[in-house]
N, C-alpha and C positions, 0 to 999 in steps of 0.2 A: 029537739027544736033549737036549743042554744047552739049546738055544734053546727047545725045547718046554717043558722043565721050568721055565725062567725065565719064559716067558710065563704058564704056569700059576700060578707063585708071584706074579707081578706082579698077576694078577687077584685073588688071595686077599688081598693086602695092602691097606691103606687108600690105596694109591697109584693103583689103576687099576680100581676096581669101579664100575660103573654100576648103581645100585639103582633098580628100576622104581618109578614113582609109583603110588599108588592113586587111586581116584576122588575122594577128598577133597582132592587137591592137596597132600598131605603124604607125606613118606617114612614108612615104617614106624618109623624111628627118630625121627621128629618134625621132619624138615627140610622146610620149606615151599617151595613154588614161588616163583620170583622175584616180588616184589611189583611192582605197577604203578609205573612210574617208576624202576625199578632202573637202575643205570649201564648204558649201552649195551654190547652184546657181552659181557656178563658173565652166567654161569650160576651157580647155587648150587653151590658147590664141595664135593665130598665124595670125589673120586677122584684119579686120577693127574694130571689137568689141574690140580687144585688144588695138590697138592704140588709138581709140576714147575714150574708157572707161578710160584707164590709163592717157591719156592726160587731159581729163576733170577732173578726180579726182585730179591729181597733180596741175592743175591750180587753182581749188577751194581751195585745201589744202594749196597752196602756199600763197594765199591771207590771209588765216587765220593764218598761221605760221608767215608770214611777220608782221601781226598786233601784234602778241605776241612779235616778235623780236623787233619791234619798241618800244614797252613799256619798254623792257629791255634796249634798247639803250638810251631811254629817261631818265630812272631813275638810272640805275646802275652807270654810270660815275659820275653823279652829287652827288649821295649818298656816293660814296666811295672817291671821289676826285681824282685828276690827279695822285698823287703819289701812292696811294693804287691801283688804276686802272692799273697803270703801272706794279705793282708787279703781279697783276692777269694776265695780258697779257704776261709778261715774263715767268711765270710758265707754262701757257698753251703752249707758243711757245716752251719751252724746252721739255715739254712732247710730243709735236707734232713731234719733231725730232726723238724720239724713237718709235713712234707709227708705223712707216713704217717697223721697224724690227719685230714687232709683226705680221703684216699682211703678210709680205714676198711676196707680189704681188699675193697672192692666190685669193683674192676677185675678181679681174678682170678675172683671169684664170677660176675660177669656173663658173662665169656668162657666159663666152664665150663657154666653153666646154659643160656645161649642156644645154645651149640653142641649141647647135647643136645636142646633143644626150642625152636626159633625162634619158635614161636607165642607165647612169653612175652616176646619182645623189647620190645614196646611197654610192657608193665607194668614191666619192669626199667628201661627208659630213663626213664619218667615218674617213678618213685619214687626211683631212685638219683640222678637229676638234682637233685631237691629236697634229698635227704640231703647231697649234695656241696656244694650252695650254702650250707647251714647250717654244715657242718663247716669249709668254707673260710674263712668269716668268723671263726669262733671260733679257728681255728688261726693266722690272721693276727694277731689281737689278742694271742694268746699269744706269738707270735714277737717282736712289737715289745716287749711287756712284758719278756720274758726278756732281750732285748738290752740294755735299759736297766738292768735289775736287776744284771746281771753287770758293769756299769760299763765297757763297751767305748767306744772313742773315737767322736766324732761322725761321722767319715767311715764307720766300719763301721755305725753306726746308720742312716746314709743309705743305704748299700748294702742293708742288710736290709729297709728300707722298700720299696725298688724290687723286690728279689727276691721279697718277700712278695706283691706284686701279681702277679708272674709265677707264683707258686705257686698262687694262686687260679685263674688262667686255665688253668694246666696241669691242674688237677684235673678240669675239665670236658672238656678235650681228651683226657685219659686214658680217660674214659668212652666217648667216640667211638672211640678206639683199640680198646677192649675189644670193642665191638660189631662193628667191622670184622674183628677177629681171629676172633670167633665165627662170622661169616659166611664166614670164610676168604678175605676180600678183602684179603689181606696185601699184594698187589702195589700197591694204592692207597696203603697206608701207606708202602711202600718208596720209591716215586717221590716221594711227598710229603715224606719225610724228606730225600731228595736236594735237593729244591727249598729246603726250610728251611735245611739245612746250607750250601748254596751261597750263599743270600741272607745268612745270618747271618755267614758267613766274609767275604763281600765287604763287608758293612756294617762289621764290626769292623776289617778291614784298612784300609778307607777312613778310619774315625775315627782309627786310629793314625797313618796317613799325614798326616792333617790336624793332628796334635798334640793330639787330645782325650785326656782322662784316663779313669779307671775309671768314673766316674758315667755319662757318655754310653754307654759300652760296656754297662753294666748295663741301661740303658733299651733298648738294641738287643736284648739277650738276652730281655728281657721282651716286646718287640714280636714276636719270632719265635714266642713261645708263642701270641700272639694270632693270628698267621697260621696256625699249625698248627690251632688251634681252628676257625677259619673254614673251612679246607680240609676237614678230616675231618668237621666238622659238616655240611658240604654233602653229602658222600657218604652219611653216615648218614641224613640226612633224606630222601634218595631211596630208602632201604631201609625205614626205620621212623620213625614220628613219635611224639612224646609226646602222650598223650591225657589231658586233664584228668579225665575220668570214671574213669580207672584209678588215680587218686591214692588211696591207701589206707594208713591208718596201720598196720593189721595187716600189710600186705605189707611196709611199711618195717621194722617190728619184726622180722618173720621174716628179711628180708634182712640186717639188722644182726646177728642172732643167727647166721645161716649164715656171714656173712663175718667173724665175730669171730676164728676161728683165723687166717685170712689177715691180718687187721688186727694181731693180737698179734704174729705173726711179723714183719710189715712194720715194726712199731715196734721190736721187738727187733733186727731186721736193721739198721735205721737207727742204732740206738744203737751197735752194734759196728762199723758201717761209717763213721759220721761222728764218733764220740766221740774217735777218735784225733787228728784234726785239731783238734777243739775243745779237747781237753786239751793238745795241743801249744801252741795259741795262748795258753793260760792259764799253762803251765809253762815255755815257752821263748819265744824272740823271734819276731817276724813273719818274719824272714829264714829261720830254721830251718823254719818252716811253709812258706815258699816252696820250700825244697829238697825237703821231703816232698811238697808239693802237686804239684810238677813230676813227680816219680816216680809219684805216685798217679794223675795225669791219664793217663799212659801205661798204667798198670796197668788202669784202667777202660776205656780205649779198645781194649785188646786182648781184651776180652770179647765180641767181635762174633760169633764162631762159635756159642757157646751161645745168644746172643740170637737169632740167626737160627733155629737149630734149635728153640728153645723156642717162638718165635712161630708157626712153621708146623706144629709137631707137636702142641702142647698141645691145640688143639680137636679134632684127629683122635683122639688118645688118649682124650680125654674121651668121645667117642662109642663107641670100640671097647671100652672097659672093660666096658660093659654088653651089647655086641652080639656081639663076636667075640674070645674070650680068646686063641685061637691067633694071630690077626693082631696083637693087642695085644702079646703076648710077642715076636713077631718085630720089631715096630716098636721096642720098648724095647731089644732086643738090638742092633739096628743103630744106634740112637741112642747107646748106651753105647760101642760100638766106635768110632764116628766121633769122639765126644768124647774118648775116651782117646788116639787118634792126635793130635788137635788139641792136647790138653793137653800131651803130651810135646814136641811140636814147638814150641809157644809157650814152654814152660819152658826148653828147651835154648837156643833162639835168644835169649831175653831174658838169660839168665845169661851166655852167651858174648859177646853183642854189646852189653851194657849201656853200656860206656864209649864205643865209637865212636858209638852212637846218641845219647848225651847230648852228646858233642862236636859232633855234627851239629846237634842241635836247640837246645841251650842254651849249650854250651861249659862244660867242667869248671871253668874259671877263675871263672865267675860262679855256677855251681851245683855246688860241689865235693861236696856230700853227696848228690846225686841218684842217681848210678850205683850206689853201694852199697845204697841203699834199694830201688832198682829190682830188683836181684838178689834181695834177700830177698823182695820182694813177688811175684816170679815163682813162688815155691813156693805162695803163697796162690792165685795165679791158676790154677795147675794143679789145685789142690783144687776151686776153683769150677767149672772145666770139667767134671770128672768128677761133681761133686755135682749138676749140672744134671739129669742123667738120673734120679738118685734123687729129686730134688724133683718132677720131672714125674710119677713113679710115685706119690708120696705124694699129690699134689694131684688126680690123675685117679682115684685109688682111694678118695677121700674120707677120707684119713688126714692131713688138714692139721692136725688137733689135735696129733698127734705131732710134726709139724714146728714147730708153734708152741712146744711145750715145749722143743725143741732151741734155738729162737731165744731163749727166756727164759733158758736156761742160758748161752748165748753173751753175752747182754746183761749178765749178772752177772759172768761171767769176764773179758770183754774190758776193761772199765774198771779192774778190779782189777789185771790184769797190766800195763795201760798205766801205772797209778799206780806200780807197782814198777819198770818198765823205762825209762820216759821220763826220770826224773831222771839215772840214770847213763849212758844210751845215747842220749838225745835222740830224733831222728826214726828212728834205726835200731831203737830199742826199740819205737816205734809200729809199724814194719814187721814186726818179729818177733812182736808181739802179733797182728797180722792173720793171720800164718801159723798160729800156734797155734789161733786161733779157727776158721779155715776147716778145718783138719785135724780138729778136734773135731766140727764140723758134718758133715763128710763121713762120719765113723764113725757118728754118731748117725742120719743120714739113711738110710744103707745098712741099718743094723740095724732101722729102723722100717718098711722096705718089706715088702709082703706076701710070704710064703714063695713061692719060685719065680719071682718077678719079676726078680730079679738072681741069676744062678747062677755056678757056678765057671767056666764058659766065658767069662763076662764078665771075670773077674779075669785069665784067661789073655790076653785081648786087651790088657789094660793092661800085663801083664808083657812081652808081645811088643813093644808100643809103646815101653816103656822100653829094651829091647834095641836097637831101631832108633834110639832117641835117642842111643845111644853112637856109632853111625856118623855121625849128624848132627853131634854135637859135634866129632868128628875132622875132618869135612869143613869145618865152619865155621872152625875154627882154622887149617886149611890155607889156606882161601880168603881169610882176612884179609890175607894177603900182598898181595892185589890190592884191598884196601879192603872197605868194607861191602857194596857191590854184588857184588863177587867172592865174598865169603863166602856170600851168599844164593844166588847163581847156581850155586854148587857144592853147597852144603849141602842145599837143598830137593829137587833131583832125587835125591841120594843117599838122603835120608830116605824119599822116596816109594818108591824101589826096595826099600829095606830093609823098609819096612812091608809091601809086597806079598810079598816073598820070605819073611819071617818069619811071614806069615799073621795079622798084626794085624787086617787086614780081609780077609775071605774073597774068593776069586776069584768066587764066586757073587754076593756083594754088589756087587763091582765091575762084573760083567756086568749085574746088575740095574740099577745106577745108569746104565750106558750105555744100556740099553733105555729107562729112564725119560726120559733126556735126548733120545734119538732120537724117542720118542713126542711129547715136548713140541715138538721142532723141526718134526715133521710137522704137528702141530696149528697151529703158528704159520704155516707155509707155506700150509696150507689156508685159514686165516683171511685171509691176505694175498691 
C-alpha cells in the first residue's frame, strides 16, 4: 500500500510526470521540443529525470568544488597574511556592490520567464545580452571612479581594475547560466563549476607555490570567469541563438521594468551583504578586515545546500504555480522541511566546531578574531537557509516587489547598525549586524508569502529540527575528544537519527526520496 501510494504521489509531483506533447511541438505549458543541435542525450527536462539528474549532479559536484574551496581557504589566507587578505576581501566586496547594476535583475527574470515559455528564449537572449553589455561598461566605470574617490591605496585600485574586468565577463556568463537553469540543464552547470573550481584552485596554488603575489592571483580569478563564459556559452548556443531581428527597444524596456524588483532587491542585498566589509575597511585596519573576511569566506561557502535547492527547484516552481497548485504546495513544503533540517545542522556544527575549524584552516594565533565572528555569523546562515524557501515562493508567485521592499529596508538598517556597532565591537559588530539583518529579512519574507503557501506544519518541522539539534550538539561535544573528524563522525549520524525519529522530515518524504534516487539510478543504468 505504501509503495503504491508513494508511486502515485511521485507521479503527481514535479518530480516524475511526463506531459504529452501536442502537434505543435510544444508542451501545453509552453515547453518546446529540444531544438536542433541540442546537447546529445539530453531531453527537455520537466520531470523526475530533471530533478533527480540535476540534484545528483549538483550534490556530487558540490563535494568536489567544496574540496577545491577548502584547499583555497586553507592556503590563501596563510600565504597572503591577514593584511593582504583583507585588501583582497575589500576589493571583492567593493566590486560586488557594483555587480548588481550589471545584472539589473535580469538573471532571475530570464530564468522564470523562459522556464514558463521557452519559445521566448531567443528574444530574451538577444535583448538582455545587449542590455548587459551596456550596464557592464557603465558599472565598470563607476567602480573605478568610486575606488579613486574614496582614496584607497594604489594596490587596491589595481585589484579593483582587474576584478572589474572579471565583473563584466561574469555578467554575460550569468545570462548563460540563467538560460541553462531555465531549460533545467543544471547538470551542465554543475560539472562546469567543478572544472572551473579545480582549475582555479590549481592555478592559484601554483602561483602561491611560485611566490607570486595578489595581483597575478586576481588575474587568475578573472581568467576563470572567461573560461566559464566560453563553456556555458557553448552549451547555450546549441540550445538557442541570439537573433538580430529580435532586437527590440520595446522588449528591452519591458524586460527592464519586469526585472526592476529583482534588480532593486539585488542592489539592496549587495549593500547589506558587502557594506560591512567596506565599512570595516574604512573604520578599522586591513588586518581586522582579514579576520572578518576569513570568517565570512567560510560563512558564504556553507550556503551550498540552499544554492543547490534553489537552482534545481526554482524553474520547476515557476511552472507549477500556474499549472498545479497542489503539487506546488507539496514542493514548497518539502523544500522548507529540507532547509530547516540543513539550517539547524549547519548552525550547531559551526557554533560548536568554530575553534577547531579555524585552528585547522588558519590557526588562531594568526587569525585570533575569526572563530568568534564565525560563531555569530552561523546564526545569520541559519536564517538564510530557512529564508530561501520563502524567497522562492515570493519570486515564483510574482511577489518580488514585496521582497524588493524588504531589501530596501535591510539596505537602510544594515549600514546604520554597522555604524553603531563597528566602532565598539569591530568585526564582531559587523557579524552581529549581519545576524540582525538576516533575521529581519526572514520575518518580512514569511509575512509577504501568499496565504497558505507556508503553514503551521512548516513551523513544526523547524521546531523538530531544533530539538534534534540539541542531540547534535551533545554528540559533537562528546566527539571532540577524538578531534574534529571524531566529532563529525559521531554527531552527523546522531542528528540524522534524531531528525527521523522526531519527524522533522516525514517517513513518506524519505521513502519518496529513495524512490526518486532509485528511479534516477535505473535511468542511468539504462542509458549506460
